[in-house]
C-alpha positions in Angstrom: 0.1 0.2 0.2 1.2 3.5 -0.9 1.8 5.4 2.7 4.2 8.1 3.8 7.0 9.1 1.6 6.2 6.7 -1.1 3.0 8.3 -1.6 3.9 12.0 -1.2 6.6 11.5 -3.8 4.0 10.1 -6.3 1.6 12.8 -6.0 4.5 15.4 -6.2 5.3 14.2 -9.9 1.6 14.0 -10.4 1.6 17.6 -9.5 4.2 18.6 -11.3 3.4 16.9 -14.7 -0.1 18.4 -14.2 1.6 21.9 -14.0 3.5 21.3 -16.6 0.6 20.5 -18.3 -1.7 23.2 -18.0 1.6 25.8 -18.3 2.0 24.6 -22.6 -0.7 22.1 -23.6 0.3 23.2 -26.8 3.2 21.7 -26.9 0.9 18.4 -27.9 -0.8 17.6 -30.7 -4.3 18.3 -30.4 -5.8 15.2 -32.2 -2.9 12.3 -31.6 -0.9 10.6 -34.9 -2.2 7.1 -33.7 -3.9 4.5 -35.4 -6.9 2.1 -34.2 -5.1 -0.7 -32.1 -2.2 1.4 -31.1 -2.5 1.7 -27.7 -3.4 -2.3 -27.2 -0.1 -2.9 -29.0 1.7 -1.0 -26.9 0.3 -2.8 -23.9 0.9 -6.4 -22.6 -2.0 -8.6 -23.7 -2.6 -9.9 -19.7 -2.4 -8.1 -16.3 0.3 -8.2 -14.2 0.5 -10.7 -12.1 2.9 -8.9 -9.3 2.5 -5.3 -8.4 4.3 -2.8 -10.0 6.2 0.8 -8.6 3.7 3.6 -9.7 6.8 5.5 -11.0 6.5 2.7 -14.0 3.2 3.2 -14.7 3.4 7.2 -14.7 6.4 5.8 -16.8 3.8 4.2 -19.2 1.6 7.4 -18.9 4.0 9.7 -20.4 5.2 6.9 -22.9 1.6 5.5 -23.8 -1.5 7.1 -23.5 -0.2 11.1 -23.5 0.7 10.8 -26.8 -2.2 8.8 -27.9 -4.7 11.5 -26.4 -6.8 13.7 -27.9 -6.4 17.0 -25.9 -9.4 18.7 -24.8 -7.1 21.2 -23.1 -5.1 21.9 -25.8 -5.7 26.3 -26.8 -6.4 25.4 -30.0 -9.2 22.2 -29.5 -12.3 24.1 -31.3 -14.5 20.7 -32.4 -17.7 20.0 -31.0 -18.2 21.9 -27.6 -14.6 23.5 -27.1 -14.4 22.5 -23.2 -11.4 22.8 -20.6 -10.7 21.4 -16.7 -9.9 24.0 -14.4 -6.9 23.3 -12.1 -8.8 24.4 -9.2 -11.7 21.5 -10.2 -9.1 19.0 -11.1 -7.4 19.4 -7.3 -11.3 18.7 -6.4 -11.5 15.7 -8.7 -8.4 14.4 -6.3 -9.6 15.6 -3.1 -13.4 13.1 -4.4 -11.0 10.2 -5.5 -9.8 10.3 -1.8 -12.8 10.7 0.1 -14.5 8.0 -2.5 -18.1 8.9 -1.3 -20.9 7.1 -2.6 -23.5 9.5 -2.1 -26.5 7.7 -2.1 -28.0 8.6 1.0 -27.4 11.2 3.3 -26.1 9.4 6.1 -23.5 7.8 3.4 -22.2 11.4 2.8 -23.7 14.3 4.8 -21.4 17.0 2.8 -21.8 15.8 -0.9 -25.6 16.0 -0.4 -26.0 19.1 0.9 -22.7 20.9 -1.3 -24.7 19.6 -3.7 -27.8 21.3 -2.6 -26.0 24.6 -1.8 -24.1 24.6 -5.2 -27.3 24.0 -6.8 -29.1 26.8 -5.0 -26.0 28.8 -6.0 -26.0 27.9 -9.4 -30.1 28.3 -9.9 -29.8 32.1 -8.8 -27.0 32.8 -11.1 -29.3 31.5 -13.9 -31.6 33.4 -12.9 -34.1 30.6 -12.3 -37.4 30.3 -9.7 -36.4 30.1 -6.8 -38.3 26.8 -5.7 -36.7 24.7 -8.5 -34.7 21.9 -7.5 -30.8 21.1 -9.3 -29.8 17.2 -9.2 -26.6 17.1 -10.4 -26.2 13.9 -13.3 -23.3 12.5 -15.3 -24.3 13.9 -18.8 -27.1 16.1 -20.5 -28.0 12.6 -21.9 -29.1 10.8 -18.9 -30.6 14.0 -17.4 -33.1 14.1 -20.4 -34.0 10.7 -19.9 -33.9 11.4 -16.3 -36.6 14.2 -17.0 -38.6 12.1 -20.3 -39.1 9.5 -17.8 -40.9 12.0 -15.2 -42.8 13.4 -18.2 -44.1 9.6 -18.7 -44.8 9.2 -14.7 -47.1 12.5 -14.9 -49.4 10.7 -16.9 -50.6 8.5 -14.5 -50.8 6.0 -17.0 -49.4 3.2 -14.0 -46.4 2.0 -16.2 -44.1 2.2 -13.4 -45.7 -1.1 -11.8 -47.9 -2.2 -14.5 -45.5 -1.3 -17.8 -46.3 -0.6 -21.0 -46.6 -4.2 -22.5 -50.1 -5.6 -22.8 -52.1 -2.9 -22.4 -54.4 -0.6 -24.2 -52.5 2.5 -23.6 -52.0 5.4 -26.8 -49.2 5.8 -28.5 -46.9 8.0 -26.3 -45.7 11.3 -28.6 -42.8 13.5 -28.3 -41.7 16.6 -29.8 -38.5 17.8 -31.2 -36.9 19.3 -34.1 -34.0 17.7 -37.1 -31.7 20.2 -34.7 -32.7 18.4 -31.4 -29.5 16.0 -29.7 -29.9 12.1 -30.7 -29.9 11.6 -26.6 -34.2 12.2 -26.9 -34.7 9.5 -29.7 -31.9 7.5 -27.8 -34.7 7.8 -24.0 -37.5 7.4 -26.7 -36.2 3.6 -26.9 -35.3 3.5 -23.7 -38.9 4.4 -22.1 -40.3 2.2 -24.6 -42.1 5.3 -26.6 -40.3 4.1 -29.5 -38.8 6.0 -32.5 -41.6 6.3 -34.7 -43.2 8.2 -32.6 -40.5 10.9 -31.6 -42.1 13.6 -34.4 -40.1 16.4 -35.9 -41.5 19.4 -35.9 -40.1 21.8 -39.0 -38.2 24.8 -38.3 -37.9 28.4 -39.6 -34.9 29.6 -41.7 -33.2 30.5 -38.3 -33.2 26.5 -37.4 -35.7 27.0 -34.5 -38.6 25.0 -33.9 -41.7 26.2 -35.0 -44.9 27.0 -32.7 -47.5 26.8 -35.6 -46.1 23.7 -37.0 -45.7 22.0 -33.0 -49.7 22.8 -31.8 -50.6 22.4 -35.5 -49.3 18.5 -34.9 -50.1 18.3 -31.1 -53.7 18.8 -31.9 -53.8 16.4 -34.9 -52.1 13.8 -32.7 -55.0 13.9 -29.7 -57.1 14.0 -33.0 -55.9 10.6 -33.7 -55.9 9.3 -30.1 -52.5 9.7 -29.4 -51.2 10.7 -25.8 -48.5 13.9 -25.9 -45.7 13.2 -23.6 -43.2 15.9 -23.8 -41.7 19.0 -26.1 -37.9 19.0 -25.7 -36.7 23.2 -27.0 -33.2 23.5 -27.3 -31.8 26.5 -26.0 -28.3 26.6 -28.1 -28.5 23.1 -30.6 -26.1 21.2 -31.0 -24.8 21.8 -34.7 -26.0 26.2 -35.1 -27.1 27.5 -31.2 -30.1 28.4 -32.9 -32.1 29.1 -29.6 -36.1 27.4 -29.9 -38.9 30.1 -29.3 -39.3 28.9 -25.8 -41.9 31.4 -24.5 -44.3 30.9 -27.3 -43.7 27.0 -27.3 -44.1 27.0 -23.6 -47.7 28.6 -24.0 -48.9 25.2 -26.6 -47.6 23.3 -23.7 -49.6 24.9 -21.2 -52.6 24.3 -22.9 -52.3 21.0 -24.3 -51.1 19.7 -20.3 -47.6 18.6 -22.1 -44.4 18.1 -20.1 -41.9 20.9 -21.4 -38.4 20.2 -21.0 -35.5 22.8 -22.0 -32.1 20.9 -23.6 -29.4 24.0 -22.3 -26.5 21.9 -22.4 -24.4 24.4 -23.7 -26.1 27.4 -23.8 -27.8 28.2 -20.9 -24.8 28.7 -18.8 -24.6 31.9 -21.1 -27.5 33.5 -19.0 -24.9 33.9 -16.5 -23.7 36.9 -18.3 -26.9 39.9 -17.7 -26.9 40.8 -21.4 -27.9 37.3 -22.4 -30.2 36.6 -19.4 -32.7 36.5 -21.8 -31.5 33.3 -23.6 -33.5 31.4 -20.8 -36.9 33.7 -21.7 -39.6 31.9 -20.9 -37.9 28.4 -19.2 -39.8 29.4 -15.7 -42.8 27.8 -17.5 -41.1 24.5 -18.4 -41.4 21.4 -16.3 -37.8 20.7 -16.8 -34.1 22.5 -17.8 -30.9 20.9 -18.0 -27.7 22.8 -18.0 -23.7 21.5 -18.8 -21.3 22.8 -16.1 -19.0 20.6 -17.7 -19.3 22.4 -21.4 -18.9 26.0 -20.7 -18.2 26.5 -17.0 -14.9 24.9 -16.6 -15.8 21.8 -14.9 -14.0 18.6 -15.9 -15.8 16.2 -17.6 -19.0 14.9 -16.0 -21.3 17.6 -14.3 -24.6 18.1 -15.9 -27.4 19.8 -14.0 -31.2 18.9 -14.3 -33.1 21.7 -12.5 -37.1 20.7 -11.9 -40.2 22.9 -11.3 -41.4 19.8 -9.3 -38.8 17.0 -7.9 -41.6 14.9 -6.6 -42.3 13.4 -9.8 -38.6 12.4 -10.5 -39.0 10.1 -7.4 -42.5 9.0 -7.8 -40.7 7.5 -11.0 -37.6 6.4 -9.6 -37.4 5.9 -5.9 -37.4 2.2 -4.8 -35.7 1.6 -1.1 -34.2 -1.3 -0.8 -33.4 -3.2 2.6 -30.3 -3.0 2.9 -30.6 1.3 2.9 -33.9 1.6 4.8 -32.9 1.8 8.2 -32.2 5.8 7.9 -33.2 7.8 10.8 -33.4 10.8 8.7 -36.4 10.9 6.8 -36.2 14.9 5.8 -32.9 14.4 4.5 -32.3 14.4 0.6 -31.3 10.8 -0.5 -30.3 11.6 -4.1 -30.7 7.8 -5.3 -33.9 8.9 -5.3 -33.7 11.3 -8.4 -32.4 8.4 -10.7 -31.2 5.0 -12.3 -28.2 5.6 -10.0 -27.5 4.2 -6.4 -23.9 5.3 -5.8 -23.1 8.6 -6.9 -20.1 10.4 -7.3 -19.1 13.8 -5.2 -19.5 16.1 -8.5 -21.1 18.8 -6.1 -17.1 19.4 -4.6 -15.8 20.9 -8.3 -18.3 22.7 -9.3 -18.2 24.3 -5.7 -14.3 24.4 -6.2 -14.9 26.4 -9.6 -17.6 28.7 -8.6 -15.4 29.7 -5.9 -12.0 30.1 -7.6 -13.5 31.9 -10.5 -16.2 33.3 -8.8 -19.5 34.4 -10.8 -17.5 37.8 -12.3 -14.5 35.6 -13.4 -16.5 33.1 -15.3 -18.5 36.3 -17.0 -15.3 37.6 -18.0 -14.2 34.2 -19.9 -17.7 33.9 -21.4 -17.7 37.4 -23.2 -14.1 36.8 -24.3 -15.3 33.5 -25.8 -18.3 34.8 -27.7 -16.3 38.5 -28.2 -14.0 35.6 -30.4 -16.4 33.8 -32.0 -18.0 37.4 -33.4 -14.5 38.5 -34.9 -14.1 34.9 -36.7 -17.4 35.1 -38.6 -16.7 38.6 -39.5 -13.1 37.5 -41.1 -14.9 34.7 -42.8 -17.4 37.6 -44.5 -14.6 39.1 -45.4 -12.8 36.8 -47.4 -14.2 36.3 -50.6 -15.6 32.6 -51.2 -16.1 31.9 -47.7 -19.4 32.7 -46.2 -20.8 31.9 -42.5 -23.6 29.4 -43.0 -26.0 30.3 -40.1 -26.3 32.8 -36.9 -23.6 32.6 -34.2 -25.2 34.2 -31.2 -22.7 32.9 -29.1 -19.4 30.9 -29.1 -19.8 28.7 -32.0 -19.3 29.6 -36.0 -20.3 27.3 -38.8 -19.2 28.6 -42.3 -17.4 26.9 -45.5 -15.5 27.5 -48.6 -17.5 28.3 -51.2 -15.7 28.9 -54.6 -18.0 30.2 -57.4 -19.3 27.9 -59.9 -19.0 24.3 -57.6 -22.2 22.8 -56.9 -23.0 21.1 -53.8 -21.0 17.8 -54.0 -18.3 19.5 -54.9 -18.1 21.7 -52.0 -18.7 18.9 -49.5 -15.9 17.0 -50.7 -14.0 20.4 -50.9 -14.7 21.6 -47.3 -14.3 17.6 -45.6 -11.2 17.6 -47.2 -10.0 21.2 -45.7 -11.4 20.0 -42.1 -8.9 16.6 -42.5 -6.1 18.7 -44.1 -6.2 20.9 -40.9 -7.1 18.2 -38.4 -4.0 16.2 -39.8 -1.2 19.1 -38.9 -1.6 18.2 -35.1 -2.4 21.8 -34.9 -5.9 22.4 -34.1 -9.0 20.1 -34.1 -12.2 21.2 -36.0 -15.5 19.2 -36.5 -18.2 19.4 -38.8 -22.0 19.3 -39.4 -24.5 19.7 -41.7 -26.7 22.3 -42.0 -29.8 22.0 -44.3 -27.8 20.0 -46.0 -24.9 21.8 -46.7 -21.9 20.8 -45.1 -20.3 23.2 -43.1 -16.8 23.5 -41.1 -18.1 24.3 -37.6 -15.3 26.2 -35.2 -16.6 26.2 -31.3 -14.2 28.6 -28.6 -14.9 27.4 -24.9 -11.6 26.9 -23.8 -10.1 28.1 -20.9 -6.7 29.1 -22.4 -8.0 29.9 -26.2 -6.6 33.7 -26.9 -7.1 35.2 -30.1 -4.2 34.1 -31.6 -5.1 30.6 -31.6 -8.4 31.2 -33.5 -5.8 33.4 -36.2 -3.8 30.0 -36.8 -6.9 28.2 -36.6 -8.4 30.3 -39.5 -5.0 30.7 -41.5 -5.0 26.8 -41.8 -8.1 26.7 -43.0 -7.4 29.5 -45.6 -4.3 27.9 -46.6 -5.9 24.6 -46.8 -8.3 25.9 -49.5 -5.8 27.8 -51.8 -4.3 24.3 -52.3 -7.4 23.0 -53.7 -8.2 26.1 -55.9 
């Protein structure tokens, strides 16, 4: 067992490595130059029979693992949603691992339970949400969304919790999304027994936002056909374009028909910490649930997704099962987080969020969010000013979708051209950029959200893109 000087030496080496990593993450390739199977081939086929010193394990970590890692903390990581971990939160993760609590009951970790309650109140206040809403931390928005939709199903009072959905005369349940909604909603429909065929895609307007008129029409038609609306999922900051569905109008339709409204603001919701962007969450006070991800744009390491609930009792009603081995608890009024989802044991995720909120303060977080948004707006202007380049979607936050579009090229040619540009830029290891499709058109998608990203990093990525485009003219 590692104790005393050996443990101190190992932790000192780990701390020194982390410090050096954060000081110069740009020295690594963003996207590693490896092929599938390279890491497997570098490791022995069987577990060691005898224990090895941590020094040797760390050597292999540096030799095998680090070079084969995609470095999300790199300042030129611009793919997907660019995330990063604040050093203070990394320290919190180490402490949480050392404590190794299982936050299922209050008594199994009073601090983990109550710190989660406190940080949820803090975050709720920063976002301007109703004071009577309850926040619960999950691992990802996929699980938080699944939990909300399971609660929506429970709220229908169809006795599905006990009787199930099979062998009974139940109406088909319907969920309403758009083509821009994240795919985890469709996965939830599969897991909940709703079925993919009952996930209804509502048309979008020219800004890729759900059309309320089309939503109302579809719900009315489904009800007339004997179907039962289960939930509407509105998005604040869609994955492809960060478009924002008109939540106030959607909420009015949900209220009129008595349908659960879940708002997915996993990425963009954090921006509502900015007073000037508080309007992003307009109308969510009429929703039943809302998800935001501090691990996306609040510098908290993966995983930390927050589900806010108007009535958390519905979630407990959907999931609470108390096995005998945890039944003997003398704290009937305490929160037991095992009642709020599929997991029994839970990690101490609130600790890293608490560290970030205290280390940065609200103003420190706002300063960094404003910087990312400003860089994205500047990039969009560079694209507009460059001949043969075009912006393909609105960019209200820190994601810009654009493409190289020389005159006289058809869509097939443009897709092949831009795909080749993205592949070539990523192959340099100097930046990592992803793509999406917008109304069937291939788009380069550059997301800014890393703590360490500076204007020079965005400029460098833009130079790489233009250089690769010129080679293909």
